[in-house]
C-alpha positions in Angstrom: 19.3 -28.3 -14.7 16.7 -26.8 -17.0 17.5 -23.7 -19.0 16.1 -20.4 -17.5 13.5 -18.8 -19.7 13.1 -15.1 -20.0 9.8 -13.3 -20.9 10.1 -10.0 -22.7 7.0 -7.9 -21.7 5.4 -4.7 -22.6 4.0 -2.9 -19.5 0.5 -1.4 -19.6 1.7 2.1 -18.6 1.5 5.4 -20.4 4.6 6.7 -18.7 7.0 7.5 -21.5 10.2 6.1 -19.9 8.4 2.7 -19.5 7.5 2.4 -23.2 9.9 -0.4 -24.0 10.3 -4.1 -23.5 11.4 -5.4 -20.1 13.0 -8.8 -19.3 11.6 -11.0 -16.5 12.5 -14.5 -15.5 9.9 -17.1 -15.9 9.5 -19.2 -12.8 9.3 -22.9 -13.3 5.6 -23.3 -12.2 4.5 -20.7 -14.9 6.6 -22.0 -17.8 3.6 -23.9 -19.4 1.2 -20.9 -19.2 3.5 -18.1 -20.3 3.5 -17.6 -24.1 3.5 -14.6 -26.4 0.3 -12.6 -26.2 -0.8 -13.5 -22.7 -1.5 -11.1 -19.9 0.8 -11.3 -16.8 1.5 -9.4 -13.6 5.1 -8.3 -13.0 6.8 -6.3 -10.2 8.1 -2.9 -11.0 10.9 -2.3 -8.5 11.2 1.5 -9.2 7.6 2.0 -8.3 7.3 -0.7 -5.7 4.1 -2.2 -7.1 2.7 -4.7 -9.5 2.0 -3.9 -13.1 -0.1 -5.5 -15.8 1.8 -6.4 -18.9 1.7 -8.4 -22.2 4.2 -11.0 -23.0 5.7 -10.2 -26.3 8.2 -13.1 -26.7 9.8 -15.8 -24.6 13.5 -16.5 -25.1 16.2 -18.5 -23.6 18.5 -16.7 -21.1 21.6 -15.4 -22.7 23.7 -16.8 -19.9 24.9 -13.5 -18.5 23.4 -14.4 -15.1 22.1 -10.9 -14.8 19.6 -10.4 -11.9 16.1 -10.5 -13.1 12.8 -10.1 -11.3 10.3 -12.9 -11.9 6.9 -12.8 -13.4 4.5 -12.7 -10.5 1.4 -14.3 -12.1 -0.4 -15.1 -15.3 -3.6 -13.1 -15.5 -5.0 -15.3 -18.3 -3.5 -18.1 -20.5 -5.5 -16.7 -23.4 -3.1 -15.1 -26.0 -4.9 -11.8 -26.7 -2.1 -9.8 -28.3 -0.9 -11.5 -31.5 2.3 -10.5 -33.1 0.6 -8.8 -36.0 -1.3 -6.5 -33.6 1.8 -5.7 -31.5 3.8 -4.8 -34.7 1.0 -2.5 -35.9 0.6 -0.8 -32.5 4.3 -0.3 -32.2 4.6 1.2 -35.7 1.6 3.5 -35.2 2.9 4.7 -31.8 6.3 5.4 -33.2 4.9 7.4 -36.1 2.8 9.5 -33.7 5.6 9.9 -31.1 3.4 8.2 -28.5 3.3 5.2 -26.2 2.3 1.7 -27.5 0.2 1.2 -24.3 -2.1 4.0 -25.4 -2.7 2.2 -28.7 -3.2 -1.2 -27.0 -5.7 0.3 -24.6 -7.8 1.1 -27.6 -7.2 -2.1 -29.5 -7.5 -4.8 -26.8 -10.6 -4.7 -24.6 -10.5 -5.5 -20.9 -10.6 -9.1 -19.9 -14.0 -10.5 -19.0 -13.6 -13.8 -17.2 -17.0 -15.3 -17.9 -16.8 -14.4 -21.6 -13.4 -15.9 -21.8 -14.4 -19.1 -20.2 -17.5 -19.4 -22.4 -15.4 -18.8 -25.5 -12.9 -21.5 -24.4 -15.7 -24.0 -23.8 -17.5 -23.3 -27.1 -16.5 -25.2 -30.3 -14.1 -23.4 -32.5 -15.7 -21.3 -35.2 -15.7 -22.6 -38.7 -14.8 -20.7 -41.8 -17.9 -18.8 -43.2 -18.9 -19.5 -46.7 -20.1 -17.1 -49.3 -22.9 -18.6 -51.4 -22.7 -18.1 -55.2 -25.7 -15.8 -55.2 -24.1 -13.4 -52.7 -20.9 -13.4 -54.6 -22.6 -12.6 -57.8 -24.5 -9.8 -56.2 -21.2 -8.4 -54.8 -19.6 -8.5 -58.2 -22.6 -6.7 -59.7 -22.4 -3.9 -57.1 -18.7 -3.4 -57.8 -19.1 -3.5 -61.6 -19.8 0.3 -62.1 -16.2 0.9 -60.9 -14.1 -0.6 -63.7 -11.2 -2.7 -62.3 -12.2 -2.3 -58.7 -12.7 -6.0 -58.0 -9.4 -6.8 -59.5 -7.7 -4.0 -57.5 -9.1 -5.4 -54.3 -7.8 -8.8 -55.1 -4.4 -7.4 -55.9 -4.1 -5.6 -52.6 -4.0 -2.0 -54.0 -4.7 1.3 -52.3 -7.8 2.8 -53.8 -9.9 5.9 -53.5 -13.5 6.0 -54.8 -16.5 8.3 -54.8 -19.5 6.5 -53.4 -22.9 6.5 -55.2 -24.6 9.7 -54.1 -28.1 8.2 -53.6 -30.0 6.1 -51.0 -31.2 2.5 -51.4 -34.3 2.4 -53.6 -36.5 0.8 -50.9 -34.6 0.5 -47.6 -33.5 3.3 -45.3 -29.8 3.2 -46.0 -27.3 4.7 -48.4 -26.1 3.0 -51.5 -22.5 3.4 -50.1 -23.3 0.7 -47.5 -24.1 -1.9 -50.2 -20.9 -1.0 -52.0 -18.7 -1.5 -49.0 -20.5 -4.7 -48.1 -19.9 -5.9 -51.6 -16.2 -5.2 -51.3 -16.1 -7.1 -48.0 -17.9 -10.1 -49.4 -15.6 -10.1 -52.4 -12.7 -10.4 -49.9 -14.4 -13.0 -47.8 -15.0 -15.1 -50.9 -11.3 -15.4 -51.3 -10.9 -16.7 -47.8 -9.6 -13.5 -46.3 -10.9 -11.1 -43.6 -12.2 -7.5 -44.2 -12.1 -4.6 -41.7 -14.7 -1.9 -42.3 -14.2 1.4 -40.3 -17.0 4.0 -40.1 -17.4 7.2 -38.0 -20.6 6.6 -35.9 -23.4 4.2 -34.9 -25.6 5.3 -37.8 -23.1 4.4 -40.4 -22.4 1.1 -38.6 -26.1 0.2 -38.5 -26.4 0.7 -42.3 -23.4 -1.4 -43.0 -24.5 -4.2 -40.7 -27.9 -4.2 -42.4 -26.3 -4.4 -45.8 -24.0 -7.2 -44.8 -26.8 -9.1 -43.1 -28.6 -9.6 -46.4 -25.7 -11.3 -48.2 -23.6 -13.2 -45.6 -24.4 -15.3 -42.5 -24.3 -13.7 -39.0 -21.4 -15.8 -37.9 -19.2 -14.1 -40.5 -19.8 -10.6 -39.1 -17.9 -9.2 -36.0 -19.1 -6.0 -34.5 -16.5 -3.8 -32.8 -17.6 -0.8 -30.8 -17.9 0.5 -27.3 -21.7 0.4 -27.3 -21.6 -3.3 -26.5 -21.4 -4.6 -23.0 -17.9 -5.5 -21.8 -18.4 -9.3 -22.1 -20.0 -9.0 -25.5 -17.2 -6.8 -26.8 -14.5 -9.1 -25.4 -16.2 -12.2 -26.9 -16.3 -10.4 -30.3 -12.6 -9.6 -29.9 -11.8 -13.2 -29.2 -13.7 -14.1 -32.4 -11.3 -11.9 -34.5 -8.4 -13.9 -33.0 -9.7 -17.2 -34.3 -7.8 -18.5 -37.3 -10.8 -18.2 -39.7 -11.8 -15.1 -41.8 -14.5 -12.7 -40.8 -15.8 -9.2 -41.6 -15.2 -6.7 -38.8 -17.5 -3.6 -38.7 -16.7 -0.9 -36.2 -15.7 2.6 -35.5 -12.2 4.2 -35.3 -10.6 1.7 -32.9 -11.8 -1.2 -35.2 -8.9 -0.3 -37.5 -6.7 -2.3 -35.1 -8.9 -5.4 -35.1 -6.5 -8.4 -35.4 -8.6 -10.2 -37.9 -7.2 -13.4 -39.5 -5.4 -12.9 -42.8 -6.8 -9.4 -43.5 -7.3 -8.8 -47.2 -9.2 -5.5 -47.0 -9.3 -2.4 -44.8 -11.9 0.1 -45.8 -12.5 3.5 -44.3 -15.7 5.3 -44.9 -15.9 9.1 -44.9 -12.4 9.8 -43.5 -13.2 13.5 -43.3 -15.5 13.0 -40.3 -13.8 14.2 -37.1 -15.1 11.2 -35.2 -12.5 9.1 -36.9 -9.8 11.2 -35.2 -8.9 9.7 -31.8 -9.1 12.3 -29.1 -7.0 10.3 -26.6 -3.2 10.2 -26.8 -1.4 9.9 -29.1 -4.4 11.1 -31.2 -4.0 8.9 -34.3 -6.5 9.3 -37.1 -8.1 6.0 -38.3 -6.9 6.9 -41.8 -3.3 7.1 -40.8 -3.5 3.8 -38.8 -5.1 2.1 -41.9 -2.2 3.3 -44.0 0.4 1.9 -41.6 -1.6 -1.4 -41.4 -1.7 -1.7 -45.2 2.0 -1.2 -45.5 2.6 -4.0 -42.9 0.1 -6.5 -44.1 -0.1 -5.8 -47.8 -3.9 -5.9 -47.8 -6.1 -3.8 -50.0 -7.0 -0.3 -48.7 -10.2 1.4 -49.7 -11.1 5.1 -49.0 -14.7 5.8 -49.8 -16.9 8.8 -49.3 -19.2 11.3 -50.9 -16.4 13.9 -50.7 -12.6 13.6 -51.0 -10.5 14.9 -48.2 -7.3 16.8 -49.0 -5.4 14.1 -47.1 -6.5 11.4 -49.4 -6.2 13.6 -52.4 -2.6 14.3 -51.6 -2.0 10.5 -51.6 -3.7 10.3 -55.0 -1.6 13.2 -56.3 1.7 11.5 -55.3 0.6 8.2 -56.8 0.4 6.3 -53.5 -3.4 5.8 -53.8 -5.1 5.0 -57.1 -8.4 6.7 -57.9 -11.0 4.5 -59.5 -14.0 6.5 -60.9 -17.4 5.2 -61.8 -17.8 4.3 -65.5 -20.9 6.5 -65.5 -20.8 9.2 -62.8 -24.1 9.9 -61.2 -24.7 13.2 -59.3 -27.6 14.8 -57.4 -29.5 17.7 -59.0 -28.1 20.6 -57.0 -29.6 24.1 -57.3 -27.8 27.2 -56.0 -30.7 29.2 -54.5 -30.4 32.9 -53.9 -32.9 35.6 -53.0 -34.6 36.8 -56.1 -35.2 40.4 -57.0 -38.1 41.8 -55.1 -37.8 39.4 -52.2 -36.7 40.5 -48.7 -32.9 40.0 -48.4 -33.3 38.6 -44.9 -35.6 35.9 -46.3 -34.2 32.7 -44.9 -35.8 30.4 -47.5 -35.9 31.8 -51.0 -39.0 31.5 -53.1 -37.4 28.8 -55.4 -36.5 26.6 -52.5 -39.9 27.2 -50.9 -41.7 26.2 -54.0 -39.6 23.1 -54.4 -40.4 22.1 -50.8 -44.2 22.7 -51.4 -44.2 20.5 -54.5 -42.1 17.8 -52.9 -44.3 17.5 -49.9 -47.1 16.2 -52.1 -45.0 13.0 -52.7 -42.9 12.4 -49.6 -40.6 13.9 -46.9 -38.4 17.0 -47.3 -35.1 17.5 -45.5 -34.1 20.9 -44.2 -30.5 21.1 -42.9 -29.6 23.9 -40.4 -26.4 24.9 -38.7 -27.3 24.7 -35.0 -29.7 23.0 -32.6 -32.0 24.7 -30.1 -34.4 27.6 -30.6 -32.2 30.7 -30.5 -28.6 29.6 -30.2 -27.3 33.2 -30.0 -28.8 36.5 -28.8 -27.7 40.1 -29.4 -28.6 43.5 -27.9 -31.7 44.8 -29.7 -30.3 48.3 -29.8 -26.5 48.1 -30.6 -26.5 44.5 -32.0 -23.6 43.4 -29.9 -23.5 39.8 -28.7 -25.4 39.3 -25.4 -22.9 38.0 -22.8 -23.4 36.4 -19.4 -22.7 38.8 -16.5 -21.0 36.0 -14.5 -18.6 34.3 -17.0 -19.0 36.4 -20.3 -20.4 33.3 -22.1 -22.9 33.6 -24.9 -26.6 33.8 -24.0 -29.3 31.7 -25.7 -33.0 31.2 -25.5 -34.9 27.9 -25.3 -38.2 29.3 -26.6 -39.9 32.7 -27.3 -40.0 34.9 -24.3 -37.9 32.5 -22.2 -35.3 33.9 -19.8 -31.8 33.9 -21.4 -29.5 31.1 -20.3 -25.7 31.1 -20.5 -24.3 28.4 -22.8 -21.2 28.1 -20.6 -22.1 28.3 -17.0 -25.9 27.6 -17.3 -26.9 30.5 -15.2 -30.1 32.4 -16.1 -29.7 36.1 -16.9 -32.9 37.5 -15.3 -31.9 41.1 -15.2 -29.6 41.3 -18.2 -28.4 44.6 -19.4 -26.0 45.3 -22.3 -22.5 46.2 -21.1 -22.1 48.6 -24.0 -25.3 50.7 -24.3 -27.2 49.6 -21.2 -30.2 48.4 -23.1 -32.3 45.6 -21.5 -33.8 44.4 -24.8 -32.7 41.2 -26.6 -32.9 40.1 -30.2 -32.5 36.6 -31.7 -29.5 36.6 -34.0 -29.8 33.1 -35.3 -32.4 30.3 -35.7 -31.7 26.8 -34.4 -33.5 23.6 -35.4 -36.5 24.2 -33.1 -37.1 27.7 -34.2 -36.8 26.7 -37.9 -39.3 23.9 -37.3 -41.7 26.4 -35.7 -41.3 28.9 -38.6 -41.7 26.2 -41.3 -44.5 24.5 -39.5 -46.5 27.8 -39.7 -45.6 28.2 -43.4 -46.7 24.6 -44.2 -49.9 24.0 -42.1 -51.2 20.5 -41.7 -47.7 19.1 -42.4 -45.9 16.8 -40.0 -42.7 18.4 -38.7 -39.9 16.3 -37.3 -36.9 17.8 -35.5 -33.6 15.7 -35.6 -30.6 17.0 -33.6 -28.5 16.0 -30.6 -31.4 16.5 -28.2 -33.9 14.7 -30.5 -32.1 11.8 -32.2 -34.1 10.3 -35.1 -32.5 7.6 -37.2 -35.0 7.1 -39.9 -38.4 8.4 -41.2 -41.0 6.8 -43.4 -42.0 7.8 -47.0 -45.0 9.8 -45.9 -44.9 13.6 -46.4 -43.1 15.4 -43.6 -40.8 18.3 -43.0 -37.6 17.0 -41.3 -35.5 19.8 -39.7 -32.0 18.4 -38.9 -28.7 19.7 -37.8 -25.6 18.7 -39.9 -24.7 15.1 -39.3 -28.0 14.2 -37.6 -30.1 13.8 -40.7 -32.3 10.7 -40.5 -32.6 8.3 -43.4 -35.8 8.3 -45.4 -37.2 5.2 -47.2 -36.6 5.8 -50.9 -34.9 9.1 -50.2 -36.1 12.7 -49.6 -38.2 14.3 -52.3 -36.3 17.5 -51.8 -33.3 18.7 -49.7 -32.9 22.3 -48.6 -29.5 23.4 -47.1 -29.9 26.5 -44.9 -27.3 28.5 -43.0 -24.5 27.8 -45.4 -23.1 31.2 -45.2 -23.0 31.0 -41.4 -21.2 27.7 -41.6 -18.6 29.1 -43.9 -17.9 32.0 -41.5 -15.9 29.7 -39.2 -12.2 30.6 -39.3 -10.9 27.0 -39.3 -8.5 26.0 -42.1 -10.7 23.1 -43.2 -14.1 24.8 -42.9 -14.6 24.6 -46.7 -13.9 20.8 -46.6 -16.2 20.3 -43.7 -19.1 22.3 -45.3 -18.7 20.4 -48.6 -18.8 17.1 -46.7 -21.9 18.1 -44.7 -23.7 19.3 -47.7 -22.7 16.3 -49.9 -23.8 13.8 -47.3 -27.1 15.5 -47.0 -27.5 15.7 -50.8 -26.8 12.0 -51.0 -30.0 11.4 -49.0 -32.2 12.8 -51.8 -34.0 10.4 -54.1 -32.7 10.2 -57.6 -33.7 13.4 -59.5 -34.9 15.2 -56.4 -33.8 18.8 -56.1 -31.1 19.9 -53.6 -31.2 23.6 -52.9 -28.1 25.2 -51.4 -29.3 28.6 -50.1 -27.3 31.8 -50.1 -23.8 30.4 -50.9 -21.5 31.1 -53.8 -17.8 30.5 -54.5 -15.6 27.4 -54.9 -17.4 25.3 -52.4 -20.8 25.9 -53.9 -19.6 25.2 -57.4 -18.0 22.0 -56.3 -21.3 20.8 -54.8 -23.3 22.0 -57.8 -21.1 20.2 -60.3 -20.3 17.3 -57.9 -16.6 17.7 -58.3 -15.4 17.3 -54.7 -12.0 15.8 -55.8 -11.3 18.9 -57.9 -12.0 21.1 -54.9 -9.6 19.0 -52.7 -7.0 19.3 -55.5 -7.4 23.1 -55.6 -7.1 23.3 -51.8 -3.9 21.3 -51.8 -2.4 23.7 -54.4 -3.3 26.7 -52.3 -1.9 25.2 -49.0 1.4 24.0 -50.4 3.1 27.5 -50.6 1.7 28.3 -47.2 3.0 25.0 -45.7 -0.3 24.1 -44.2 -1.5 20.5 -43.6 -1.8 18.1 -45.3 0.8 19.6 -47.7 3.1 19.2 -44.7 2.8 17.4 -41.3 2.3 19.5 -38.2 3.1 18.6 -34.6 2.1 20.5 -31.5 4.2 20.8 -28.4 2.6 21.9 -25.1 4.0 22.1 -21.6 6.0 24.1 -19.2 7.7 27.0 -21.0 11.3 25.8 -20.2 10.5 22.2 -21.2 9.1 23.4 -24.5 12.2 25.5 -25.2 14.5 22.6 -24.4 12.6 20.2 -26.6 12.6 22.6 -29.5 16.3 23.2 -29.2 16.9 19.4 -29.1 14.7 19.0 -32.2 16.8 21.5 -34.2 20.0 19.7 -33.2 18.6 16.2 -34.0 16.9 17.3 -37.4 19.2 19.9 -38.9 17.3 19.7 -42.2 14.3 21.5 -40.8 13.9 24.9 -42.4 14.0 28.2 -40.5 10.3 28.6 -40.5 9.5 25.1 -39.3 8.8 26.1 -35.7 5.9 28.5 -35.0 6.0 30.0 -31.5 6.3 29.2 -28.7 3.4 31.3 -27.4 2.4 31.8 -23.8 -0.7 29.8 -22.8 -0.6 30.3 -19.1 -3.9 30.7 -17.3 -2.3 30.9 -13.8 0.0 33.8 -13.0 2.1 31.5 -10.8 2.7 29.0 -13.7 4.4 29.3 -17.0 3.2 27.2 -19.9 3.6 27.6 -23.7 2.7 26.0 -27.0 4.6 25.6 -30.2 3.9 24.1 -33.6 6.4 22.3 -35.8 5.8 22.0 -39.6 7.9 19.4 -41.4 7.9 17.5 -44.7 6.8 13.9 -44.8 10.4 12.8 -45.6 11.4 14.0 -42.2 8.6 12.3 -40.3 10.5 9.5 -38.7 13.4 11.8 -37.6 11.0 14.4 -36.1 8.9 11.8 -34.3 12.0 10.2 -32.8 13.4 13.5 -31.7 10.1 14.6 -30.1 9.6 11.3 -28.4 13.2 11.4 -27.0 12.5 14.9 -25.7 9.3 13.8 -23.9 11.2 10.9 -22.3 14.1 13.1 -21.2 11.7 15.6 -19.7 9.9 12.9 -17.8 13.1 11.5 -16.4 14.3 15.0 -15.4 11.0 15.7 -13.6 11.2 12.4 -11.8 14.8 13.0 -10.7 13.9 16.5 -9.6 11.1 15.2 -7.4 13.4 12.6 -5.9 16.2 15.1 -5.1 14.1 18.1 -3.9 10.9 16.6 -2.6 7.5 17.0 -4.3 7.8 18.8 -7.6 5.3 19.3 -10.5 5.0 16.3 -12.8 6.1 16.5 -16.4 3.3 18.2 -18.4 5.1 18.1 -21.8 2.7 16.8 -24.4 3.4 16.1 -28.1 0.8 15.4 -30.8 1.6 14.8 -34.4 -0.6 15.3 -37.4 -2.9 17.8 -35.9 -5.5 18.6 -38.6 -4.9 22.3 -38.6 -2.6 24.8 -36.8 -4.2 26.7 -34.0 -1.9 28.9 -31.9 
């Protein structure tokens, strides 16, 4: 009689109490097909239905003759969850007090039968080669950073400031060539590289830079813009036992590339790298966990330095490698001169710089908001104009247009101020379209291009033009812009967010890096530490000063912060359990809870927990145990007393800034 085999499986379910391995007997007809990493269907007796699951390991029965349900079917014999990815997903989920299924949902794309069959029928991919000329070019691009190539080979954790200028001829940043060189350096050693960027614009630049020095079969694209079959085929390519270069967005940090030798994260301060879905892990944190497991090199690059990376540099966990000769844009702090109108939006110095630059090429003007008039106020009392239906802010699409609510979309035809009764409106701010209209009249016979969310523009040619763009939507210019004007800086800094200084410095630095070498960059109407950091191009010093200021206040990233949301009683019980499980937490660790109820018949609250990094594992385990306990309690309550509200307790670790 043959020995019974047992498959240990991970269910594809976000339910907290199911976030563990379950044992199932392997029926004899499926023994040949069931292996670690394959997808299967298994019965879940408590729910009375079939569940999708991944086989994690297959072991011999321990001889206890315990009753086990049997695996129902094998979805696919293709092993799509290698051990290295499961280990990474488990560690990341535990660190974030979340479910591993939420991580695997991001990392492993859905099965596409035709793509899988086509991959199985195709010949196995061969190891890509790096020609000597490409390797020499990569070495030359890395040379300005003394010791960078050796640090990559040694598997170090590195932070660098990218070259703040565009490519001399092509519409892309010099940073893309630098990251491509690091990837080629790694591929030349026979190891894979994973490059993570915030959005499709950055990805396109990186793919273009890589396409010039390595063959197409060495590059794997990982993003949700692809069709389902294409993305699944690309994922299967990463599973092949040959090296490759993976280029993708935040979920690409989990790509199970063969023998990964480098994980690089570009511009980690971009909020697009923070996963909005549970458990909300930032790509930077996942990359740190991955490097610890695999021992690969880890590279953080950007035009600015986030306080999160700077903290790692300060504690010695990440090594900073500066350029031998540090280049910087020519930043001018423009203010209104004596005799000019104070409300002048573009000072005479910036206006003159734009006029001169337009004789040679395009000029970039960065503004804070899209649209024509993003906000309206009462013309008499200057109070914000609000929608009479939902109290949302009113805005105008063009001069003389009927105001429209930004929240509910209703038109305010007969608007009247609720404070003074006036029916007159005044534009309180200028969006990208109004700025384009104003500057178009100031510079007649000049081409004007608007680039924002409603008018996406990826690149412009080298001909003279005024490019009005919102932050983050600036198109690339061939050879760089001949001048850059940064407007609305004071308005951007008025936001009350903890990291608004960091964000503004990143927005302005990224725009300044689009200027041609030697071209002026005018920051209008801003003074203080952020402006000085931009003018002197010392972003890391600004991040260091921010860390020093936040440490006594116990604000992130000096400490880690977790949020707890849910029913008021559930939150209280979880916080009490946390204090018992982690007695080392100080008395001011918990902020709140505060009432967040929107329904008078329900009671919900929110609390924040601040803790040192040394207590991270204990706090994460305690919070996760509390979530599971609450879910089990809610399930038992529904079973004993009929339909009851589901557990709404939600925990999220490493929120970027506290917001009660």
